[in-house]
C-alpha positions as CSV (number, residue, x, y, z in Angstrom):
1,M,6.5,-23.0,3.8
2,S,7.9,-21.9,7.2
3,D,6.5,-19.0,9.1
4,N,10.1,-18.1,10.1
5,P,10.7,-14.6,8.7
6,A,14.2,-15.5,7.5
7,T,12.7,-18.1,5.2
8,L,10.1,-15.9,3.5
9,I,10.6,-14.7,0.0
10,G,14.0,-13.1,-0.6
11,S,17.0,-13.0,1.8
12,S,15.8,-10.2,4.1
13,T,14.7,-10.9,7.7
14,E,11.8,-8.6,7.0
15,L,8.6,-10.0,5.6
16,R,8.8,-9.7,1.8
17,S,5.5,-10.1,-0.1
18,I,6.8,-10.4,-3.7
19,D,10.0,-11.0,-5.5
20,W,11.6,-12.5,-8.7
21,V,13.1,-15.9,-7.9
22,D,14.7,-18.2,-10.5
23,G,12.9,-16.9,-13.5
24,A,9.4,-16.4,-12.0
25,V,7.4,-14.1,-9.8
26,E,6.9,-15.4,-6.3
27,L,4.3,-13.8,-4.1
28,I,2.5,-14.4,-0.8
29,D,-1.1,-15.2,-1.6
30,Q,-2.8,-12.8,0.7
31,T,-6.2,-14.4,0.2
32,A,-5.0,-17.5,2.1
33,L,-3.9,-15.5,5.2
34,P,-4.1,-15.8,8.2
35,E,-5.0,-19.5,8.1
36,E,-2.1,-20.5,5.8
37,L,1.1,-18.9,4.4
38,V,1.0,-19.8,0.7
39,V,3.6,-18.7,-1.8
40,L,2.5,-18.6,-5.4
41,R,5.0,-19.1,-8.2
42,I,3.9,-17.4,-11.4
43,D,5.5,-17.5,-14.8
44,D,2.5,-16.4,-16.9
45,V,1.3,-12.8,-17.4
46,A,-2.4,-13.7,-17.4
47,E,-1.9,-15.6,-14.1
48,L,-0.2,-12.5,-12.6
49,V,-3.0,-10.2,-13.8
50,D,-5.5,-12.6,-12.1
51,A,-3.4,-12.5,-8.9
52,I,-3.6,-8.7,-8.9
53,R,-7.3,-8.6,-9.6
54,R,-8.3,-11.2,-7.0
55,L,-6.1,-9.5,-4.4
56,A,-3.6,-12.3,-4.0
57,V,-1.1,-9.5,-4.3
58,R,-2.5,-6.1,-3.1
59,G,-1.3,-2.7,-1.8
60,A,-0.2,0.0,-4.2
61,P,3.6,-0.5,-3.8
62,S,3.3,-4.3,-4.1
63,I,1.1,-4.3,-7.2
64,G,3.5,-1.8,-8.8
65,V,6.3,-4.2,-8.3
66,A,4.1,-7.0,-9.6
67,G,3.4,-5.0,-12.7
68,A,7.1,-4.3,-13.3
69,F,8.0,-8.0,-13.0
70,G,5.0,-8.8,-15.2
71,V,6.6,-6.7,-18.0
72,A,9.7,-8.9,-17.7
73,L,7.6,-12.0,-18.0
74,A,5.9,-10.6,-21.1
75,V,9.1,-9.7,-22.8
76,R,10.4,-13.2,-22.2
77,I,7.2,-14.9,-23.4
78,Y,6.2,-12.7,-26.4
79,L,9.1,-10.8,-27.8
80,P,10.3,-10.6,-30.5
81,D,7.9,-12.9,-32.3
82,E,4.5,-11.8,-30.9
83,P,4.5,-8.0,-30.5
84,G,0.7,-7.9,-30.6
85,E,0.4,-10.3,-27.7
86,F,3.0,-8.3,-25.9
87,A,1.0,-5.1,-26.3
88,Q,-2.1,-6.8,-25.0
89,A,-0.2,-8.1,-22.0
90,M,0.9,-4.5,-21.2
91,L,-2.7,-3.3,-21.4
92,S,-3.9,-6.1,-19.2
93,L,-1.2,-5.3,-16.6
94,R,-1.9,-1.6,-16.5
95,N,-5.7,-2.1,-16.2
96,A,-5.7,-4.9,-13.7
97,R,-6.7,-2.4,-11.0
98,P,-7.6,1.2,-11.9
99,T,-7.4,3.3,-8.7
100,A,-3.7,2.8,-7.6
101,V,-1.4,5.0,-9.8
102,N,1.7,2.9,-8.9
103,L,0.7,0.0,-11.1
104,G,0.5,1.8,-14.4
105,R,3.6,3.9,-13.7
106,A,5.7,0.8,-12.8
107,V,4.5,-1.0,-15.9
108,D,5.4,2.0,-18.1
109,R,8.8,2.4,-16.5
110,A,9.8,-1.2,-16.9
111,A,8.4,-1.2,-20.5
112,S,10.5,1.8,-21.3
113,R,13.5,-0.6,-21.2
114,V,12.1,-3.1,-23.7
115,S,14.3,-2.0,-26.6
116,A,17.4,-2.9,-24.5
117,G,16.2,-6.5,-24.0
118,F,14.9,-8.8,-21.2
119,G,17.9,-8.2,-18.9
120,A,17.4,-4.5,-18.9
121,V,13.7,-4.8,-18.2
122,L,14.3,-7.2,-15.3
123,A,17.0,-4.9,-13.9
124,E,14.6,-2.0,-14.0
125,A,12.0,-4.1,-12.2
126,F,14.5,-4.9,-9.5
127,R,15.3,-1.2,-9.2
128,I,11.6,-0.4,-8.7
129,R,11.5,-3.2,-6.0
130,D,14.6,-1.9,-4.2
131,E,13.4,1.8,-4.3
132,E,10.0,0.8,-2.8
133,I,11.8,-1.1,0.1
134,A,14.2,1.8,0.8
135,A,11.3,4.2,0.7
136,C,9.4,2.3,3.3
137,W,12.3,2.5,5.7
138,A,12.5,6.2,5.1
139,M,8.8,6.8,5.6
140,G,8.9,4.8,8.9
141,K,11.5,7.1,10.3
142,R,10.0,10.3,9.0
143,G,6.5,9.4,10.2
144,A,7.7,8.4,13.7
145,D,9.6,11.7,13.9
146,L,6.4,13.5,13.0
147,L,4.4,11.6,15.7
148,E,7.0,12.6,18.3
149,E,6.8,16.2,17.1
150,L,2.9,16.2,17.4
151,S,2.5,14.2,20.6
152,G,5.9,13.9,22.3
153,A,8.4,11.1,22.7
154,R,6.1,8.8,24.7
155,P,4.1,5.6,24.0
156,Q,1.2,6.4,21.6
157,R,-2.1,4.8,20.6
158,L,-2.3,4.7,16.8
159,M,-5.4,3.7,14.7
160,T,-5.1,2.4,11.2
161,I,-7.2,0.8,8.5
162,C,-6.7,-1.9,5.9
163,N,-3.2,-3.4,5.6
164,T,-0.2,-1.1,4.9
165,G,2.6,-3.4,6.0
166,G,5.1,-5.5,4.2
167,L,2.3,-7.4,2.5
168,A,1.1,-4.2,0.8
169,A,4.5,-2.7,0.2
170,V,7.0,-5.5,-0.6
171,E,8.7,-5.0,2.8
172,R,8.1,-3.0,6.0
173,G,5.2,-0.9,4.8
174,T,3.8,2.6,4.7
175,A,1.5,3.5,7.6
176,L,2.2,0.2,9.3
177,G,5.9,0.8,8.7
178,V,5.6,4.0,10.9
179,I,3.8,1.9,13.6
180,A,6.6,-0.7,13.4
181,T,9.2,2.1,13.8
182,M,7.3,3.4,16.8
183,F,7.2,-0.1,18.3
184,E,11.0,-0.5,17.8
185,R,11.6,2.9,19.5
186,G,9.5,1.8,22.5
187,Q,6.9,4.4,21.7
188,L,3.9,2.3,20.7
189,E,1.4,1.8,23.5
190,E,-1.1,0.1,21.3
191,A,-2.0,-0.2,17.6
192,L,-5.8,-0.2,16.9
193,P,-6.5,-1.6,13.4
194,V,-10.0,-1.6,12.1
195,E,-11.2,-4.9,10.5
196,T,-11.8,-3.3,7.0
197,R,-14.9,-4.8,5.5
198,P,-15.7,-6.4,3.1
199,L,-12.5,-8.4,2.7
200,L,-11.1,-7.9,6.2
201,Q,-7.6,-6.9,5.4
202,G,-7.2,-5.3,8.8
203,S,-8.3,-8.3,10.7
204,R,-6.7,-10.9,8.5
205,L,-3.5,-9.2,7.4
206,T,-2.6,-6.3,9.7
207,T,-3.1,-8.3,12.9
208,W,-1.0,-11.1,11.3
209,E,1.8,-8.7,10.7
210,L,1.5,-7.1,14.1
211,S,1.5,-10.5,15.8
212,R,4.7,-11.5,13.9
213,K,6.4,-8.4,15.3
214,G,5.1,-8.9,18.8
215,A,3.6,-5.4,18.8
216,P,0.6,-4.7,21.1
217,F,-2.7,-4.2,19.4
218,R,-6.5,-4.6,19.6
219,L,-8.8,-5.2,16.6
220,L,-11.8,-2.9,16.1
221,V,-15.0,-3.2,14.2
222,D,-15.0,-0.7,11.4
223,S,-17.9,1.3,12.6
224,A,-16.4,1.6,16.1
225,G,-13.4,3.7,14.9
226,P,-15.0,7.1,14.8
227,F,-16.8,6.6,18.1
228,L,-13.6,5.5,19.8
229,L,-11.7,8.5,18.5
230,A,-14.3,10.6,20.2
231,R,-14.3,8.7,23.5
232,Q,-10.7,7.4,24.0
233,S,-7.2,8.9,24.0
234,I,-6.0,8.2,20.5
235,D,-2.9,10.0,19.4
236,A,-3.2,9.7,15.6
237,V,-4.8,7.9,12.7
238,L,-2.4,6.6,10.1
239,I,-3.5,5.5,6.6
240,G,-1.9,4.6,3.3
241,A,-2.9,5.8,-0.1
242,D,-3.6,4.4,-3.5
243,R,-3.5,7.8,-5.1
244,V,-3.0,11.3,-3.9
245,A,-4.4,14.0,-6.1
246,A,-2.5,17.3,-6.8
247,N,-4.5,19.2,-4.2
248,G,-3.8,16.5,-1.5
249,D,-7.2,14.7,-1.7
250,T,-6.4,11.0,-1.0
251,A,-7.9,7.8,-2.2
252,N,-7.5,4.9,0.2
253,K,-9.4,1.8,1.4
254,V,-13.1,2.6,1.9
255,G,-13.7,3.5,5.5
256,S,-10.8,6.0,5.6
257,Y,-13.1,9.0,5.1
258,A,-15.2,8.0,8.1
259,L,-12.1,7.8,10.2
260,A,-11.0,11.2,8.9
261,L,-14.3,12.7,9.9
262,G,-14.1,11.2,13.4
263,A,-10.5,12.3,13.8
264,D,-11.4,15.9,12.7
265,R,-14.2,16.0,15.2
266,A,-12.0,14.7,18.0
267,S,-9.0,16.9,17.0
268,V,-6.8,13.9,16.4
269,P,-4.1,14.1,13.8
270,F,-4.9,12.2,10.6
271,I,-1.8,11.3,8.7
272,V,-1.4,9.8,5.2
273,V,1.8,7.8,4.7
274,A,2.5,7.1,1.0
275,L,5.2,6.8,-1.6
276,E,6.0,9.8,-3.8
277,S,5.0,7.4,-6.7
278,S,1.4,7.5,-5.3
279,I,1.2,11.2,-5.9
280,D,-0.5,12.0,-9.2
281,L,-0.1,15.7,-10.0
282,D,-2.0,15.0,-13.3
283,T,-5.1,14.4,-11.3
284,P,-6.4,17.8,-10.0
285,T,-8.7,16.7,-7.1
286,G,-10.2,13.6,-5.6
287,D,-13.3,14.1,-7.7
288,D,-11.1,13.0,-10.7
289,I,-9.9,9.7,-9.2
290,E,-11.6,6.6,-10.7
291,I,-13.0,4.5,-7.8
292,E,-13.0,0.8,-8.4
293,D,-16.3,-1.0,-7.7
294,R,-15.7,-4.7,-7.0
295,G,-19.2,-5.9,-7.4
296,A,-21.7,-7.5,-5.0
297,A,-20.1,-10.9,-4.4
298,E,-17.6,-9.5,-1.8
299,V,-20.4,-7.7,0.2
300,V,-23.1,-10.4,0.3
301,G,-20.7,-13.3,1.3
302,F,-17.2,-14.2,2.2
303,R,-15.3,-17.4,1.5
304,G,-18.4,-19.3,0.7
305,L,-20.5,-18.1,3.5
306,A,-23.6,-16.1,2.5
307,F,-24.4,-12.9,4.5
308,A,-27.5,-11.9,2.5
309,P,-30.3,-13.6,0.5
310,P,-29.4,-14.8,-3.0
311,G,-29.5,-12.1,-5.6
312,T,-29.1,-9.2,-3.2
313,P,-27.7,-6.2,-5.0
314,A,-24.9,-4.2,-3.5
315,L,-22.6,-1.2,-4.0
316,N,-19.0,-2.1,-3.3
317,P,-16.6,0.8,-3.7
318,A,-13.1,-0.5,-2.9
319,F,-11.9,3.0,-2.0
320,D,-13.1,6.4,-0.8
321,V,-11.6,9.8,-1.0
322,T,-10.6,11.9,2.0
323,P,-10.6,15.7,1.3
324,V,-7.3,17.4,2.0
325,D,-8.9,19.7,4.6
326,L,-9.3,16.6,6.8
327,I,-5.7,15.5,6.5
328,T,-3.1,16.8,8.9
329,A,0.0,15.8,6.9
330,L,1.3,13.6,4.1
331,V,4.4,11.7,4.9
332,T,6.5,10.3,1.9
333,E,10.0,8.9,1.7
334,R,11.2,12.4,0.8
335,R,9.2,14.9,2.8
336,V,6.4,15.8,5.1
337,V,3.7,18.1,3.7
338,R,1.8,19.8,6.6
339,F,-1.6,20.5,5.0
340,D,-2.8,21.7,8.4
341,Q,-0.2,24.5,8.2
342,G,-1.2,25.5,4.7
343,E,1.5,23.7,2.8
344,A,0.7,22.4,-0.6
345,L,1.9,19.6,-2.8
346,T,4.6,20.6,-5.4
347,P,6.7,18.5,-7.7
348,W,9.8,17.1,-6.0
349,P,12.9,18.3,-7.9
350,L,15.4,15.6,-8.5
351,K,19.0,16.1,-9.5
352,N,20.5,13.8,-12.2
353,G,21.2,10.4,-10.7
354,E,19.3,11.2,-7.4
355,N,17.1,8.3,-6.3
356,G,14.8,10.6,-4.3
357,I,15.2,8.7,-1.0
358,D,15.8,11.1,1.8
359,N,17.4,10.2,5.1
360,G,15.3,12.7,7.1
361,N,17.8,15.7,7.1
362,G,17.2,16.7,3.5
363,G,20.0,14.7,1.9
364,G,19.5,11.8,-0.6
365,I,21.0,8.5,0.4
């Protein structure tokens, strides 16, 4: 498959990580990057669940879209003759990864259209996909505007963790979408992604996306992030989120909390960029967020290379939780919540028919 962005999945000139093409789910296999750009074609629910679990598709928005398309697959395969198998497929999709709230919500939303038939379910999955894409563009603008407000309209040095670009969010991205907008405005001096152990999403994926855009960046060892915040002129830290609790506590890739502590010590803004669908008002605080442990294998070795003696035990939390008092602001597609100014999360009121995407001046588009 060509590396030309115009020939990636879908018709957009932006990188698109997942889509429905000619009756099947097509997704970029993120485990093969950066060495090779591989597109998987999946027409089986169990195979899609496996792709989610092994991180072939990852990032809260992308796995939500994957889950919605998975419901369409399940309807076509199992209904009306095998309702028990369909119910099991729904359970497998919802539980493929527990920390990100988007997956279960997207599965439930697509499944709510089952009574109307396969076409209605697929149409709902496409709506979820399109809303995620529109949201990313809105977040990019809103986040860049906030950075200008905090530091002025000048080139900025921005630190980030994991991968929050088009690979993680269908197109464009959340935190990396803000960095892309800053680059396009001529206001990015340098992006500083950390490598993101143990699976190196920062070094394998974020650098790949930044390189494709031609944006300036330098890669950091994870443990160097807090020190460099203390010693260098960093304008902000930008992270994504897999779940935001009602009080603002935020679960994101493990290592985010350390960057938040370093940013707080250095008085550097720490900004969460996330979809409204990642906000879980039914989860009171970060203490109530289930943190996925992915087992020892990812820690003691990588791609067949052993880093530790055989049988070495390990803890491997995939995420950590940053307390709200360390977060400057939450940027979503609809709003900016300034935690540093005492603002709190509240439900976002939607009028009938409103899609919730805001253009930056308070109006839906």
